[in-house]
N, C-alpha and C positions, 0 to 999 in steps of 0.2 A: 277481176278488179273489185267487184263487190265483196267477194270472199276475203280479200286482203284488207279492205276497210273494216269489215266485221271482226277480223282477227285482231287488228290493232285497237279497236274499240274495246274488245274483251280484255286485252292485255292492259290497256290504260286503266280500266275500272278495277281490275285485280290489283294493280299497283296502288291506286288511290285507297282502296279498302285496306290493303296491307300497311300502307303508311299511316292511316288513321288508327289502326290497331296498335302499331308500334308507338305512336305518339301518346296514346292514352296509357298504355302500359308503362312507358318510361316516366310519365308524369306521376303515376301512382307509386312506382318504386322509388322515385326521387324523394317523395314525401316520407317514405318509410325509412330512408337512410339518414334523414336529419334527426338527430336525437332531441328529445324533449329537453327544454331548458330546466325543467323541474327535476329531472333525473340527476342524481349525484353520480360521481365517478364509479363508486362501488356497484351501483345498480347497472350501469352500462357494462362494466366488466362481467357481471353475472349474466347479462343478456348475451354478450358475445360468446361466453363459454357455452351457454345453453344452445346457441345456434350452431356451435361447432366451428366457429371462426378461429378459435385459439385452442391449443392443446391443454391438457390438465397441468402440465409442468409450467407452461406460460401463465396460466391462470393463477397458480399458486405463487409464482414469482411476482407477478404484478400485484396480487393481493397483499403479499408481505411488504412490497414497496409502498403501498398505500397506507399501511398501518403505522 
C-alpha cells in the first residue's frame, strides 16, 4: 500500500515538473514567433529564408512580388 502511494506521488511530481517545463518553453517560443512591429516585410522575408522556412525559389518569387 505504501509503495503504491509513493509511486503515485513520484508520478505526480514528474508530471508537474514536465508541465512547468512545457509551459515555460511554450511561452518563450510564442514570443519569438511574434514579429517585431518595427521590422518591415523585406526583413521578415530575409529572416524566414535564413531560418530555412522557405526555399530559394519561394524567396526570390516573394522578393520580386515586393518590389
